KOLVEXMAR-415116 format. One record per residue (C-alpha): residue number from 1; y, x, z. Coordinates in steps of 0.02 Angstrom, whole numbers, plus 32768, in hexadecimal, padded with zeros to 4 digits. Example, Ala and Ser with C-alpha at 12.3 -4.5 7.8 and 13.67 -1.06 7.14 Angstrom:
BEGIN
<pos 1; north 7F1F; east 8267; up 8186>
<pos 2; north 7FCB; east 82AC; up 8165>
//
This chain:
BEGIN
<pos 1; north CA14; east 166C; up A36B>
<pos 2; north C987; east 16A1; up A3F3>
<pos 3; north C959; east 15F2; up A401>
<pos 4; north C954; east 156C; up A38E>
<pos 5; north C965; east 14AD; up A3AA>
<pos 6; north C937; east 1426; up A32C>
<pos 7; north C91C; east 136C; up A348>
<pos 8; north C8C8; east 1303; up A2DE>
<pos 9; north C8E1; east 1254; up A291>
<pos 10; north C845; east 120A; up A333>
<pos 11; north C8D6; east 125D; up A3B2>
<pos 12; north C85D; east 1301; up A3D1>
<pos 13; north C8E1; east 139A; up A3F3>
<pos 14; north C86E; east 1438; up A3BF>
<pos 15; north C8AA; east 14CE; up A42F>
<pos 16; north C863; east 1577; up A3E7>
<pos 17; north C870; east 161D; up A413>
<pos 18; north C8A9; east 1683; up A373>
<pos 19; north C88B; east 173C; up A39D>
<pos 20; north C7E5; east 1750; up A34C>
<pos 21; north C7F6; east 1803; up A340>
<pos 22; north C804; east 1838; up A3FC>
<pos 23; north C783; east 1795; up A416>
<pos 24; north C802; east 1738; up A465>
<pos 25; north C824; east 17A0; up A4E8>
<pos 26; north C8AE; east 174F; up A54E>
<pos 27; north C94C; east 17BC; up A54E>
<pos 28; north C9E9; east 1776; up A590>
<pos 29; north CA35; east 1737; up A4FF>
<pos 30; north C998; east 16CA; up A4EB>
<pos 31; north C991; east 1699; up A59D>
<pos 32; north CA4A; east 1657; up A588>
<pos 33; north CA1C; east 1609; up A4D1>
<pos 34; north C977; east 15B2; up A529>
<pos 35; north CA0B; east 156F; up A5AE>
<pos 36; north CA89; east 153A; up A53B>
<pos 37; north CA04; east 14EA; up A4AB>
<pos 38; north C9B5; east 1496; up A55E>
<pos 39; north CA7A; east 1452; up A58C>
<pos 40; north CA88; east 140D; up A4CA>
<pos 41; north C9EB; east 13AB; up A4E3>
<pos 42; north CA1F; east 1365; up A59C>
<pos 43; north CACD; east 1328; up A53A>
<pos 44; north CA6F; east 12C9; up A4AA>
<pos 45; north CA32; east 120A; up A4B2>
<pos 46; north C9B0; east 121B; up A41F>
<pos 47; north C933; east 129C; up A458>
<pos 48; north C885; east 1257; up A4A1>
<pos 49; north C835; east 12DF; up A4B3>
<pos 50; north C842; east 13A0; up A4A1>
<pos 51; north C7B4; east 140F; up A467>
<pos 52; north C7E4; east 14E5; up A49F>
<pos 53; north C795; east 1561; up A42C>
<pos 54; north C79A; east 1616; up A3F3>
<pos 55; north C7A8; east 163D; up A33F>
<pos 56; north C73C; east 16C6; up A2F7>
<pos 57; north C687; east 1683; up A358>
<pos 58; north C6B5; east 16BD; up A3FF>
<pos 59; north C6E5; east 1643; up A48C>
<pos 60; north C75E; east 16C7; up A4E2>
<pos 61; north C738; east 177D; up A51E>
<pos 62; north C793; east 1767; up A5B3>
<pos 63; north C847; east 17BB; up A5FE>
<pos 64; north C876; east 1838; up A592>
<pos 65; north C848; east 18D7; up A5EC>
<pos 66; north C8E5; east 193A; up A5AF>
<pos 67; north C938; east 18E4; up A606>
<pos 68; north C8DD; east 18F9; up A6B9>
<pos 69; north C8DC; east 19AC; up A6D1>
<pos 70; north C965; east 19ED; up A700>
<pos 71; north C9DF; east 1953; up A734>
<pos 72; north CA51; east 196E; up A7CC>
<pos 73; north CA2A; east 18E6; up A864>
<pos 74; north CAC1; east 1870; up A83A>
<pos 75; north CA82; east 186D; up A778>
<pos 76; north C9D9; east 1841; up A7A6>
<pos 77; north C9FC; east 17CD; up A80D>
<pos 78; north CA5F; east 1771; up A797>
<pos 79; north C9D8; east 1764; up A705>
<pos 80; north C96A; east 171D; up A783>
<pos 81; north C9DC; east 168C; up A7A4>
<pos 82; north C9F6; east 1676; up A6F7>
<pos 83; north C951; east 1674; up A6BD>
<pos 84; north C94E; east 15EC; up A76C>
<pos 85; north C9D5; east 158D; up A701>
<pos 86; north C98E; east 1577; up A658>
<pos 87; north C8C7; east 1550; up A682>
<pos 88; north C90D; east 14E5; up A72F>
<pos 89; north C98A; east 1490; up A69B>
<pos 90; north C8F1; east 1474; up A62A>
<pos 91; north C866; east 1448; up A6C7>
<pos 92; north C8FC; east 13C6; up A6CF>
<pos 93; north C91D; east 1373; up A63F>
<pos 94; north C910; east 12A4; up A63F>
<pos 95; north C883; east 12C4; up A5C2>
<pos 96; north C7CE; east 12F2; up A5BC>
<pos 97; north C7BC; east 13A7; up A562>
<pos 98; north C73C; east 13F2; up A51F>
<pos 99; north C719; east 14BE; up A522>
<pos 100; north C6B0; east 14F1; up A481>
<pos 101; north C64F; east 158B; up A4B9>
<pos 102; north C5F9; east 1601; up A43F>
<pos 103; north C5E7; east 16BC; up A422>
<pos 104; north C62C; east 16EB; up A4E8>
<pos 105; north C687; east 1690; up A571>
<pos 106; north C6AB; east 173B; up A5ED>
<pos 107; north C71A; east 1759; up A681>
<pos 108; north C7C4; east 16F7; up A67F>
<pos 109; north C76D; east 168C; up A5B2>
<pos 110; north C6F0; east 164C; up A643>
<pos 111; north C772; east 1610; up A696>
<pos 112; north C7CE; east 15BA; up A604>
<pos 113; north C73A; east 1556; up A608>
<pos 114; north C718; east 1523; up A697>
<pos 115; north C7C0; east 14E2; up A68F>
<pos 116; north C78B; east 1464; up A61A>
<pos 117; north C741; east 13C9; up A64B>
<pos 118; north C696; east 13CD; up A5C4>
<pos 119; north C641; east 1475; up A593>
<pos 120; north C5D6; east 1487; up A4F1>
<pos 121; north C598; east 1529; up A4C8>
<pos 122; north C51F; east 1571; up A459>
<pos 123; north C467; east 1597; up A48D>
<pos 124; north C483; east 1651; up A473>
<pos 125; north C541; east 1665; up A4A9>
<pos 126; north C556; east 16DE; up A54D>
<pos 127; north C5B1; east 1692; up A5CA>
<pos 128; north C5E3; east 1709; up A676>
<pos 129; north C654; east 1749; up A6F3>
<pos 130; north C649; east 180C; up A6FB>
<pos 131; north C6EB; east 1827; up A746>
<pos 132; north C6A5; east 187A; up A7F3>
<pos 133; north C66C; east 18F5; up A775>
<pos 134; north C710; east 1931; up A758>
<pos 135; north C75B; east 190D; up A807>
<pos 136; north C7C0; east 1873; up A805>
<pos 137; north C78E; east 17D1; up A82E>
<pos 138; north C7AE; east 173E; up A7AA>
<pos 139; north C869; east 16FE; up A7D3>
<pos 140; north C884; east 1652; up A758>
<pos 141; north C82D; east 15DD; up A7D7>
<pos 142; north C76F; east 1602; up A799>
<pos 143; north C728; east 1622; up A83B>
<pos 144; north C760; east 1565; up A87D>
<pos 145; north C73A; east 1527; up A7D7>
<pos 146; north C69A; east 1569; up A7CF>
<pos 147; north C664; east 1538; up A86A>
<pos 148; north C67A; east 1491; up A84E>
<pos 149; north C62F; east 1476; up A7AE>
<pos 150; north C582; east 14DE; up A7E8>
<pos 151; north C58D; east 14F1; up A88A>
<pos 152; north C5A2; east 157F; up A91A>
<pos 153; north C4F9; east 15D0; up A8EF>
<pos 154; north C50F; east 15EB; up A839>
<pos 155; north C5C7; east 161A; up A846>
<pos 156; north C583; east 16B7; up A8C8>
<pos 157; north C50D; east 16FA; up A856>
<pos 158; north C564; east 16EE; up A7D6>
<pos 159; north C603; east 173D; up A823>
<pos 160; north C58B; east 17C0; up A874>
<pos 161; north C51F; east 17E9; up A7FD>
<pos 162; north C593; east 17EA; up A759>
<pos 163; north C4FA; east 179F; up A6E4>
<pos 164; north C509; east 1761; up A647>
<pos 165; north C4C3; east 16A7; up A624>
<pos 166; north C486; east 1672; up A58E>
<pos 167; north C4BF; east 15B9; up A53F>
<pos 168; north C42C; east 1566; up A58B>
<pos 169; north C41A; east 15C3; up A627>
<pos 170; north C4C6; east 1581; up A63F>
<pos 171; north C48A; east 14C4; up A633>
<pos 172; north C409; east 14E6; up A6AC>
<pos 173; north C492; east 1524; up A72F>
<pos 174; north C4FF; east 1495; up A700>
<pos 175; north C58A; east 150F; up A6AB>
<pos 176; north C597; east 14CE; up A62B>
<pos 177; north C576; east 13FC; up A5EA>
<pos 178; north C502; east 1432; up A553>
<pos 179; north C4BF; east 14C3; up A4F7>
<pos 180; north C482; east 14B1; up A42D>
<pos 181; north C447; east 152A; up A390>
<pos 182; north C4E3; east 1555; up A347>
<pos 183; north C4D3; east 14F0; up A2A7>
<pos 184; north C4CC; east 145F; up A310>
<pos 185; north C56A; east 149C; up A38E>
<pos 186; north C5F4; east 143B; up A324>
<pos 187; north C57D; east 1392; up A327>
<pos 188; north C56F; east 1394; up A3D8>
<pos 189; north C63A; east 13BA; up A3F9>
<pos 190; north C640; east 1313; up A38E>
<pos 191; north C5D6; east 12AD; up A3E0>
<pos 192; north C63C; east 12E8; up A490>
<pos 193; north C6C3; east 12B6; up A43C>
<pos 194; north C690; east 1217; up A412>
<pos 195; north C669; east 11F6; up A4B5>
<pos 196; north C6FC; east 1234; up A4F9>
<pos 197; north C76A; east 11BB; up A47D>
<pos 198; north C71C; east 1113; up A4BE>
<pos 199; north C751; east 1126; up A559>
<pos 200; north C7E9; east 10BD; up A5A1>
<pos 201; north C879; east 1137; up A5A3>
<pos 202; north C8C7; east 1112; up A649>
<pos 203; north C829; east 1112; up A68F>
<pos 204; north C7F1; east 11CB; up A665>
<pos 205; north C8AA; east 11EF; up A6AE>
<pos 206; north C88D; east 11A7; up A741>
<pos 207; north C7DC; east 11D6; up A75A>
<pos 208; north C812; east 12AD; up A73F>
<pos 209; north C8A6; east 1284; up A7D2>
<pos 210; north C818; east 124A; up A847>
<pos 211; north C79E; east 12EC; up A80F>
<pos 212; north C827; east 1357; up A80C>
<pos 213; north C848; east 1315; up A8D0>
<pos 214; north C796; east 1351; up A8F4>
<pos 215; north C7A4; east 13F6; up A8A7>
<pos 216; north C793; east 149A; up A90D>
<pos 217; north C81D; east 14FF; up A8FC>
<pos 218; north C83A; east 15D2; up A93D>
<pos 219; north C8F1; east 1602; up A960>
<pos 220; north C8DD; east 16CA; up A970>
<pos 221; north C8A7; east 16CC; up A8A7>
<pos 222; north C94C; east 173A; up A887>
<pos 223; north C95A; east 1784; up A90D>
<pos 224; north C8B8; east 17CA; up A908>
<pos 225; north C8BB; east 1800; up A84B>
<pos 226; north C96E; east 1861; up A888>
<pos 227; north C8FC; east 18C6; up A906>
<pos 228; north C868; east 18D0; up A88E>
<pos 229; north C8DF; east 190C; up A7FD>
<pos 230; north C92C; east 1994; up A85F>
<pos 231; north C893; east 19E1; up A897>
<pos 232; north C870; east 1A8E; up A85A>
<pos 233; north C7B5; east 1A6E; up A836>
<pos 234; north C7D8; east 19C5; up A7E6>
<pos 235; north C84B; east 1A1E; up A778>
<pos 236; north C7D8; east 1AA1; up A74E>
<pos 237; north C74B; east 1A33; up A729>
<pos 238; north C7C4; east 19D3; up A6BA>
<pos 239; north C805; east 1A71; up A661>
<pos 240; north C728; east 1AB1; up A64A>
<pos 241; north C71F; east 19EF; up A5F0>
<pos 242; north C79D; east 1A17; up A575>
<pos 243; north C75F; east 1AC7; up A546>
<pos 244; north C6A6; east 1A88; up A53C>
<pos 245; north C6F0; east 1A05; up A4B5>
<pos 246; north C760; east 1A77; up A45D>
<pos 247; north C6CC; east 1B00; up A452>
<pos 248; north C650; east 1A74; up A412>
<pos 249; north C6D2; east 1A46; up A38A>
<pos 250; north C6EC; east 1AED; up A360>
<pos 251; north C63B; east 1B14; up A345>
<pos 252; north C634; east 1A6C; up A2EA>
<pos 253; north C6AD; east 1A9D; up A272>
<pos 254; north C657; east 1B4F; up A262>
<pos 255; north C5B2; east 1B0E; up A238>
<pos 256; north C60F; east 1A99; up A1AE>
<pos 257; north C65A; east 1B22; up A167>
<pos 258; north C603; east 1BC8; up A16E>
<pos 259; north C646; east 1C23; up A0ED>
<pos 260; north C6F4; east 1C03; up A11E>
<pos 261; north C6BC; east 1C40; up A1C3>
<pos 262; north C677; east 1CD2; up A1A1>
<pos 263; north C6EC; east 1CFA; up A12F>
<pos 264; north C77D; east 1CE4; up A1D3>
<pos 265; north C70B; east 1D63; up A239>
<pos 266; north C71F; east 1DDE; up A1A1>
<pos 267; north C7C5; east 1DD8; up A1A3>
<pos 268; north C7D7; east 1DEA; up A250>
<pos 269; north C767; east 1E8A; up A25C>
<pos 270; north C7C0; east 1ED9; up A1BC>
<pos 271; north C876; east 1EBA; up A1F8>
<pos 272; north C85C; east 1ECD; up A29F>
<pos 273; north C89E; east 1E21; up A2D2>
<pos 274; north C865; east 1D83; up A320>
<pos 275; north C7E9; east 1CE9; up A2DC>
<pos 276; north C849; east 1C65; up A352>
//
């Protein structure tokens, strides 16, 4: 299951992105699984707090770029709307939620964290919205939430520059609530959970309703995603990104097994074959 859900006896729901081999990058199956797990939480009476985290030491590397290289317009719109639905459902839960950010929260991963009520990070975590460098815009509700949380000036800077922030810097810009050394992260999460559990549930639900009514919205997310995904420049940038990642993996594998690499090259030389 790409996203797992467990609920402990204290009423804390643990929602875990479980695709560590891809740094929990969000493909369609993961977003659908997230939507379904959030629906399960919404239908339960025993959940008081939701903790969202990624398996394997990384919160979320963002949308899986492979899904966005060549999607037709209608599919890009559909994937955008699916992400908006899943993240919107998380934000609309009548209980408080915490994103536990370690490793990285990039693009759609940061949008997911912004859909939570509280964000706790390691001080060396990396957070950012690099979509513009790939020819896209954040399309899962993150722009409006970023403005609400950190202000228009911070949103403008992060979107236009694509700068990656450390957890420590993200606290200064109000993007996350607190940042801690990795060894202290779980204790900080436990403290936040205890504070949220101390609040009266009906008051929490009503407060979230009031805050939701004050929130910003961007109604053109899905249309913009469909348009930018169809641009040749956008597709080319994403393919270049995937090619660089593949080359880096190949170089890493060759460095780890230099003898095997030489043997393959020698075999190709003598047989006229290919090393691919």
